[in-house]
N, C-alpha and C positions, 0 to 999 in steps of 0.2 A: 457532678458533685463538687463542693468546695468547702474549705475550712477557713474561718477568719483568724488571722494570725497577726498580732502586733499592728493592727490598723490597716492591713491590706489583705486583699482576697487571694488566697492560695488555692489553685485548682488541683484537686487530688481525688482519686477514686477511693472507695471504701477499702478495696484490697490493698492498695498502696499505703493508705493510712494505717491499716492493721499491721502491715509489714514494718512500718516505722515504729509503731507502738511496741511490737514484739522485741525490737532491738534498741529500745530506749533512745530513739532519734527524734529530735525536735525538727519538725518540718520547716520551721523558720530558718534553719541552718542549711537547708538543702536547696541547691539551685536547680530549678526546673528547666528542662530542655524541650518539653513538648509545646504544642500550640498554646499561645497566650500564657507561656511560662508554666504550663501544667507540669507537675511533678510526676514522672513516670517511674515504673518499677526499676528500670535501669539506673535512674538517678539515685535511688536508695542504695542499690547494690554498689554503684560507683563510690558513693559516700562511705559505705562500709569498707570497701576495698582500701580506702586511704587510711583506715584506722586499724586494720588487722593484718597479720602476717602469719605464715605457716613456717615455724622454725622447729619447735619441739612439741611432742605430745603433751597434753595436760599433765601436770604433776601436783601432788597434794601440798607441796610447800614451794614458795618462789625463791628461797634462798639456799645457798650452800651452807652446810654445817660441817664443822671440823670433826675429824675422827677423835676418839678418846686418846688423850696424850699419855696417860699413866701406863697402860699395859705395854710391854715390849714384845719383840718378835719371838721371844722364847716362851710366850704364854701358852697355856694349855690349848692344844689344837682343836679340842672338842668345842670350845667356846667360839673359836674362829669359824668352825663349820656351822654352828648355830646362827652366827651373825650373817652368814651368807644365804640363809633360808629366807625366801621371799614369801610373805603372807599376802594372799589375795585380798584386794580391797572389799570384795563382796562375793557372795556365793554365786558361782556361775549358773547361767540358765541355758539348758540344752534345748535349742529350738527343734520343733517337730518338722518344720518345712522352711523353705526360703521365704524371705519377705523383702519387699521393695519399698523404700521410703524416699520422699522428696528431700532434697538438700535444704537445710535451713538457710536463713539469710546470711549468717556469718560464714557458713560453709561455702555458699556461693561466692561471697566476697573473697574467701581464701582461695578458691579456684581461680578467680580473676587475678588476684595478686601473684599467685604462683605461676600462672601462664605468662605474666609480664616478666617475672624473675627468670623464666627459662630462656628469655631472649638475651640475658646477660651472660657473657663468657666468664664463668667463674674459674678461679684458680685457688688452690688451698695451700695453707702453710701451717705446720703444727710444731709445737714445742712443749717443754715441761718447765714448770716454775716451782722453785723451792720456797714454800711459804712458812718455813720454820720461824723466822724472825717476825713475820707479820702475825702469826698466830699468837705469839707471846705479847706483841704490842697490843693486839685487840683485847687480850685478857687484861692487860694493864689499864686499858681505857674504858672497859665496860662499866666499872663503877661510876666513872665520871659521866658517861652517857646515861646511865640509869638515873643519876641525880637530875639530869635534864629531861627525864621522861622519854629517852630515846633508846630503842633497841638497836644495838650496834652489831651488825653482821659483817661479813667480808665484802659484800657488794659495794658499799661506799668507797672502800679503798680501791677496788677494781675500777670503778667509774672515775675516781679522781686521778688515778694513775693513767688511765686511758686519755683523759682530758689533757694532762700535762704532756703526754706523748703526741697528741694531736696538734699541739701548738708547734711542734717541730716538723710534723708531717701533715699539713693541712689538706692535702689532696684526699686523705682518707675521710675527711669531714666535709665532703663536697657532694654535689649532685650533677648529673648530666641531663640534657634535654632528650626527648624521645628519639631524635635522629642522631644523638651523640655528636653534635656540632659545637656545643658550648658547655663549659664547666662553670658551675657556680660554687665558689668557696664560701662556706657558711661561717659567719662570724660567731654564732652561738654554738656551744657544744650541748645539744639536746640529745642525751644518750638514752636510748630505749632499753628496756628489760622485758623479757618474756614473762608473762604473769598468767597463771591459771585463775579463771573466774567462772562464775555460774553461766556467763555468756560464751564461754569458750576461751581459747588462748588469745590474749590481747597483748599489745606491746606499748604500754604507756612509757613516757620518757621524762627524765629529770631535766628541767630546763636550765640552761646557762651553768653547766657544771664547772666551766672554767672560772666562774666568779664565786663559787661556793666553797666553803670549808668541808672537811670530811664529815663533821657533825651536821652541817646543813644538808648535805647530800643524804645522810642517814635519816634525818628528820623527814625529808621529802619522800624518801622510799617508804618510810613508815606510813605516811599519809596515803600514798598511792596504793599500798597493800591493803589498808583498811577500806578504801573506796572500792578496790577490786573485789574484796571479799563480800561487800554489800551490793555489788553490781551497780555502782554509782560513779564509775569513771566517766569524766566529762570529755567533751570534744577537745578542749584545750590540752587535756592530759594525753590524749591518744594521737594527736597530730603534731606535725612540725619536727619529728625526729630527724637527726642528722647522722647517727651512728648507733649501732646496736651491740649490746653484749647479752648473749643468751646463756642458758644454763642447763646442762644435762646432769650436773652433779647431784641434784636432789633426787634423781631417779636412780643413779648409780653408774652412769656411763663414764667413759674416759675420753674417747675421741668422737668427733662427729663431723659431718659435712654440712655446715649451716648454709641456709639459702639467704641470699641478699634480699633485703626488703626495699624494692624500688620506691623512690628515686635515690636511695642511699647507695653507696659504692663499696661498703665493707661491713663485715659482721664477725663477731667472735663467739665461740661456744666454749663454755668452761666445764671441765670435767670434775669428778669428785676428788676430794683431797684424800691421799693415801699415805700411810707410813711405809716407806720403802728404804731398803739399804742402798747406800752409795759409798764410793771411795773418796777419801780426802787426798791431798797432795802427797801424803806419805804412804798411800796404799792401804790405809786402815779403814775398815768398814764402820760406818756410823749410820744412825737413823735420821731420816729427814722426812718432812711433810711435803709431798709432791702433788701438784695439780697440773693436769694437761690442758692445753688450750689449742683450739682449732680455729684458724682464721679462714675466711673466704673473702675475696676481693674481686672487683670488676677489672678484668685484664685489659679492657679497652683504654683505661687511663691510669692504672696502677700496675707497676712491674714488681717482680719478685723481690728485687733488692730493697725497694722502698718498704714493702710489707715486712720483710725480715728486719730491717733497721727499726721500724716502728715497734715491732714485737719485742725486739731486744731491749729497747728503752723502757717500754711498759713493764717488761719482766724485771729489769734492774730496779725500778721503783718499788716493786712488790717484794723482791728478795732483800732489798736494803731500804726498808720503809723510811728510815731517818733521812735518806737522800731526797725524799719528796719535799722536805722542809726547805731545801736549797732553791727550789723552783716555785714554791707557793707564792702567790701574789696577794 
């Protein structure tokens, strides 16, 4: 069997063509490795593996939302208990017997990607970030963003701060070859974000964050989220990532152990924002908005000191967002 694509003949079986259609893959973008360049099932799965990663379970929203700022810690505890009650997304179905199902194309690609990730010696680093000033800045900027037709979340600030820090620690924006003999330092900061779609968890990336303003990053995130909701993310959106920030805060977690998405060498997982008590220099308790971050890095080329310094710089940009103006180009 064959299919005519863009003026040349592409050899493909009906089963492989069906697999490509189910996953919205254009056969013209897949390199066939079979006889006479025939596209095999493995070629489709390899293509999918380059686009997908297993970092977080699917979540109903791709962005972190800040907790309410008005209530204080002395508020009625019954309301706090109600807020902690988790409502199921759907009515559970109690099965009568076991059932076995074949993995879907994206699930098989996820297996392949995670098997590759298991070959990487991960090490973790965690910290907490005080977002009190950033929350206020975002509130001040939201009207300006709305006038531009942009929904301004926290993610554009997280991505831009990461890009500024990567300029100082470029080894975190690198890749290594399969045998770990060569390091390629990436010129572009193509920062990926985990996104729930009808096709499963995908990791599209914002291209050239180092050359974008916060508003430009926000606009691109809006575009990617709309395409993701419509299952229309393209190959260019899903490939070429150099660094990833994932997000467990939408589900409610605080810490995680994120898995690196090869061939990248680092990834961060962001927890939920919480109002917590802290002490100032005079020993007085005050309320701050805290977010936890969990980093994973490839220990073959990144040491703990480098990861810590990168995290400290990223953290300082977010805790003092005005300081980002000093390094913006």
